[in-house]
Every structure is written in C-alpha cells, then in structure tokens.
Backbone bond lengths (Angstrom), bond angles and torsions (degrees), N, CA, C in turn:
res aa  C-N    CA-C-N  psi(-1)  N-CA   C-N-CA  omega(-1)  CA-C   N-CA-C  phi
1 M - - - 1.450 - - 1.536 108.85 -
2 S 1.295 117.83 123.59 1.445 120.31 179.92 1.523 109.97 -82.51
3 K 1.322 115.20 149.67 1.452 121.48 179.95 1.521 109.76 -86.46
4 S 1.301 116.12 148.51 1.472 119.93 177.57 1.518 109.71 -84.35
5 A 1.343 116.08 168.81 1.456 121.13 -177.72 1.507 112.54 -61.78
6 D 1.325 117.34 -40.29 1.475 119.30 -179.19 1.521 111.69 -67.35
7 Q 1.320 116.95 -39.85 1.467 120.88 179.13 1.515 111.06 -66.58
8 E 1.334 117.14 -44.95 1.456 121.06 178.37 1.538 111.30 -62.04
9 F 1.322 116.02 -42.41 1.461 120.41 -179.31 1.527 110.49 -63.02
10 L 1.331 117.85 -45.10 1.468 120.78 -179.72 1.524 110.93 -63.54
11 E 1.319 117.10 -43.46 1.472 119.83 178.68 1.529 110.31 -60.37
12 F 1.322 116.19 -47.26 1.481 120.12 -178.74 1.517 109.93 -60.24
13 L 1.319 117.52 -46.77 1.457 122.89 -177.37 1.527 111.59 -61.77
14 V 1.324 116.38 -50.49 1.460 120.08 -176.09 1.516 110.83 -69.56
15 K 1.319 118.44 -39.92 1.472 120.16 179.26 1.532 110.90 -63.08
16 S 1.338 116.34 -25.11 1.474 120.08 179.48 1.526 112.17 -74.41
17 I 1.314 119.04 -23.19 1.457 120.29 -174.81 1.526 115.14 -108.27
18 V 1.337 118.60 -10.28 1.479 120.21 -177.01 1.513 111.71 -98.43
19 D 1.329 115.97 164.00 1.462 122.81 178.97 1.530 112.10 -86.45
20 H 1.335 117.46 -20.64 1.465 122.64 -178.64 1.531 109.17 -122.16
21 P 1.354 118.03 73.14 1.457 120.48 -176.61 1.526 114.66 -63.64
22 D 1.339 117.14 -23.20 1.470 119.74 -179.75 1.521 112.13 -71.27
23 D 1.347 117.22 -19.44 1.452 121.22 -177.66 1.533 112.98 -92.33
24 V 1.340 117.10 1.68 1.458 120.36 -179.93 1.528 109.24 -77.38
25 K 1.319 116.12 128.17 1.477 121.24 -179.64 1.523 108.12 -135.65
26 V 1.328 116.64 132.20 1.444 121.73 179.26 1.529 108.88 -123.13
27 D 1.331 117.15 120.04 1.446 122.07 174.59 1.526 108.36 -103.44
28 R 1.327 116.17 138.94 1.471 120.68 -177.05 1.519 109.43 -119.22
29 K 1.340 115.38 128.62 1.461 121.33 176.29 1.519 108.45 -128.72
30 V 1.330 115.90 138.72 1.455 121.19 177.71 1.515 108.62 -116.32
31 D 1.332 116.75 131.70 1.458 121.70 175.36 1.519 109.07 -144.30
32 E 1.328 116.69 -167.18 1.465 120.57 -176.95 1.522 113.23 -65.92
33 M 1.333 117.49 -19.87 1.477 121.70 179.71 1.522 112.21 -85.01
34 G 1.322 117.55 -13.75 1.444 121.89 -178.67 1.518 110.37 127.08
35 V 1.328 115.45 -146.72 1.462 121.89 -177.76 1.525 108.55 -105.47
36 L 1.336 115.36 132.29 1.456 121.25 175.47 1.518 108.51 -114.81
37 L 1.343 115.62 119.89 1.452 121.25 175.46 1.524 107.51 -104.39
38 A 1.324 115.88 119.97 1.464 121.95 178.59 1.520 108.54 -101.13
39 L 1.316 116.72 117.80 1.460 122.89 -174.84 1.504 109.92 -101.95
40 T 1.313 117.58 128.55 1.447 123.38 174.88 1.516 108.10 -122.46
41 V 1.336 116.28 128.70 1.461 121.16 178.69 1.521 109.89 -129.96
42 H 1.320 115.96 170.23 1.461 122.32 175.23 1.523 108.12 -59.87
43 P 1.345 119.20 139.63 1.466 120.73 -178.24 1.535 113.26 -54.53
44 Q 1.329 118.27 -34.80 1.462 119.71 180.00 1.519 112.26 -71.44
45 D 1.331 118.64 -15.60 1.469 121.82 -179.06 1.522 113.02 -94.17
46 M 1.329 118.35 -2.06 1.468 120.18 -177.43 1.520 111.74 -59.17
47 G 1.288 117.79 -40.91 1.476 121.13 179.87 1.505 112.40 -61.67
48 Q 1.340 117.38 -37.23 1.448 120.93 179.94 1.518 111.55 -71.24
49 V 1.327 116.62 -33.78 1.474 121.02 -178.12 1.537 109.89 -77.64
50 V 1.313 117.35 -41.13 1.464 121.02 -178.92 1.531 110.84 -77.49
51 G 1.322 116.87 -44.68 1.453 120.12 179.98 1.489 113.47 80.65
52 R 1.317 115.57 173.95 1.460 120.91 179.91 1.515 110.51 -68.84
53 Q 1.318 115.10 120.67 1.464 124.48 -177.22 1.533 111.48 55.14
54 G 1.334 116.45 30.60 1.469 120.72 175.25 1.518 114.63 77.97
55 A 1.320 117.72 12.93 1.465 120.89 -175.84 1.522 112.86 -63.27
56 T 1.315 117.53 -42.75 1.467 120.31 -179.40 1.514 110.73 -66.63
57 A 1.332 117.75 -44.43 1.464 121.34 177.86 1.521 111.02 -60.33
58 K 1.319 116.94 -40.89 1.454 121.43 179.18 1.526 110.52 -63.67
59 S 1.311 116.87 -40.52 1.473 121.46 178.50 1.526 111.66 -65.90
60 I 1.330 116.15 -41.32 1.468 120.71 178.31 1.528 109.31 -62.68
61 R 1.317 116.68 -42.70 1.469 121.16 179.07 1.534 110.68 -62.41
62 S 1.316 117.72 -40.33 1.463 121.72 178.42 1.529 110.99 -63.10
63 L 1.311 116.35 -43.72 1.468 120.26 178.72 1.532 111.01 -65.94
64 L 1.319 117.67 -38.27 1.460 120.95 176.99 1.529 111.39 -65.69
65 R 1.320 116.22 -34.87 1.454 119.61 176.75 1.529 110.85 -62.65
66 I 1.327 116.11 -38.97 1.468 120.74 177.52 1.522 110.91 -65.53
67 V 1.350 116.58 -44.21 1.462 119.62 177.90 1.538 109.99 -61.80
68 G 1.326 116.80 -38.98 1.452 120.73 178.20 1.512 113.01 -64.53
69 I 1.331 117.10 -42.09 1.467 120.70 178.38 1.527 110.16 -62.39
70 K 1.305 115.66 -39.99 1.468 120.40 179.66 1.531 110.88 -63.46
71 N 1.335 117.14 -30.46 1.467 121.27 -177.70 1.528 111.67 -106.92
72 N 1.319 117.93 16.16 1.477 122.73 177.21 1.528 112.22 57.27
73 A 1.315 116.26 46.80 1.489 120.59 179.59 1.520 109.15 -144.73
74 R 1.310 115.15 151.47 1.456 120.71 173.99 1.515 107.10 -94.41
75 V 1.331 116.47 118.81 1.472 120.91 -175.45 1.535 108.58 -110.74
76 N 1.321 115.51 127.47 1.480 122.65 175.83 1.516 109.79 -117.88
77 L 1.308 115.87 148.07 1.465 122.38 -178.92 1.518 110.33 -116.45
78 K 1.315 115.76 129.05 1.473 121.37 173.00 1.513 107.08 -118.82
79 I 1.324 116.21 121.74 1.463 121.28 177.86 1.522 106.67 -94.55
80 E 1.315 115.60 114.63 1.473 121.65 -176.44 1.538 110.28 -71.40
81 E 1.322 115.36 136.11 1.476 122.00 175.85 1.525 108.39 -70.69
82 P 1.327 119.41 130.90 1.454 120.35 178.27 1.500 112.21 -68.43
83 E 1.306 117.09 154.55 1.469 120.73 179.11 1.510 109.09 -63.04
84 G 1.311 115.22 138.48 1.462 119.30 -178.84 1.525 112.35 84.31
85 G 1.327 117.48 -1.71 1.453 120.46 177.75 1.511 109.97 -73.51
86 M 1.327 114.68 153.24 1.445 119.88 -178.63 1.520 109.24 -103.89
87 P 1.326 118.45 132.77 1.443 120.79 176.70 1.534 110.92 -55.58
88 R 1.312 116.98 145.78 1.461 122.66 -174.89 1.526 112.45 -55.93
89 A 1.303 118.37 -42.36 1.458 120.84 -177.77 1.532 110.60 -62.82
90 R 1.323 117.25 -37.94 1.455 119.56 177.94 1.510 111.99 -67.33
91 Q 1.337 116.62 -38.90 1.462 120.32 178.48 1.529 110.13 -61.93
92 E 1.322 117.90 -47.04 1.447 121.71 -177.84 1.523 110.57 -64.57
93 R 1.338 116.93 -42.03 1.448 119.47 -178.91 1.528 109.40 -64.70
94 G 1.326 117.74 -39.76 1.462 120.61 178.76 1.514 111.30 -61.31
95 A 1.332 118.24 -38.17 1.449 121.60 178.46 1.519 110.22 -66.69
96 V 1.315 117.65 -41.68 1.485 120.96 178.18 1.520 110.12 -63.85
97 D 1.330 116.53 -43.67 1.465 120.43 179.66 1.535 111.35 -60.31
98 R 1.342 116.56 -40.06 1.477 119.25 178.91 1.522 111.00 -64.49
99 V 1.336 117.26 -41.08 1.470 120.31 -179.78 1.513 109.94 -65.28
100 V 1.339 116.42 -43.57 1.464 119.77 178.97 1.525 110.10 -62.43
101 D 1.312 118.31 -41.34 1.469 121.77 177.84 1.525 111.23 -63.01
102 D 1.319 117.02 -37.08 1.467 121.31 178.84 1.513 110.48 -66.85
103 L 1.331 118.51 -31.87 1.447 122.18 -177.59 1.524 112.79 -78.05
104 R 1.317 117.22 -21.44 1.458 119.65 178.85 1.507 111.34 -69.87
105 I 1.287 115.03 133.94 1.482 119.60 -177.50 1.501 110.76 -111.85
C-alpha cells in the first residue's frame, strides 16, 4: 500500500523533530469529513510534538492544511495519547491539590 503525500509529509516532519523516530506511526483514514491522520509517537516525545502551549502541534496542523489544499482534501490531525498518559484535567487537578496541601498548616 503506497502512502499518500499528506501521510509521508507528516511522517517526515515528525521524525525530524523527535528523539525516537522509529516509534513514529501515522494512520490515515478517509471519510465524508475528509482525511484524518492519527499520529502516535514515543511517550517521551509527546512534549516535542505538542510544544509549549501547543504551538508545535498548531504549526504542524497549519502545514497539513496547506498540503491538503494542494491535494484538494481537508486534512485533520489527531495526536494519540500515549499509554499510561494522564488526561489533562487530572494533571491540572493534581497540581491544584498539591498546592492546597502545601498551604495547609
């Protein structure tokens, strides 16, 4: 099965910025909404892919949008949560709980 331009581009881009390029995996699904690229990376590389306040992920999505326009397709990116990862709401709540515990005398 040959890879499409958007899938190849995403793999090349992400493999260029992560520490574990062999663990980069891109799944491509096409439906009535367009193309969905699901990106899976090594858990230690999540920070590099997402970036500070999501800046890197936002930039990757913008570039994918351009590739999609060039190929007459709507391309969306889903970054898969690594196994053992904690949902964002739980992480934030845990930080708040620690601060509150520190304030108790």
